[in-house]
C-alpha positions, 0 to 999 in steps of 0.5 A, a space after each residue: 928045141 935050142 939054137 947056138 948062137 954066137 957070143 957078141 961080147 960087148 964091154 961097153 954095154 951093161 945088163 938092166 938091173 931086171 936082167 942082173 936080177 934074172 940071171 941072179 935067180 938062174 944061179 941060186 941067188 935070192 934077189 930079195 934077201 941077198 942083194 949084196 950079191 947082186 953085184 956078182 951076178 952082173 959081173 959074171 953077166 960081163 963076163 965072156 964065156 969060157 973058150 969052147 963054150 957058146 951061148 944056147 937059146 931055148 925055143 920056148 914056142 917048140 916046146 909045146 
């Protein structure tokens, strides 16, 4: 089950190194063998979602 969240976009906050690596893996970047691509993952995390898109969160505790 997923819940739809409200995006709170904050241009001042920056993702942690772990968040960048986690996102990189999700979009097909291997952080260990392609570290030169991590700035692209960081940039992607800092962009607002396109109009009409909403962030969702998977509720893993309900997926048993």
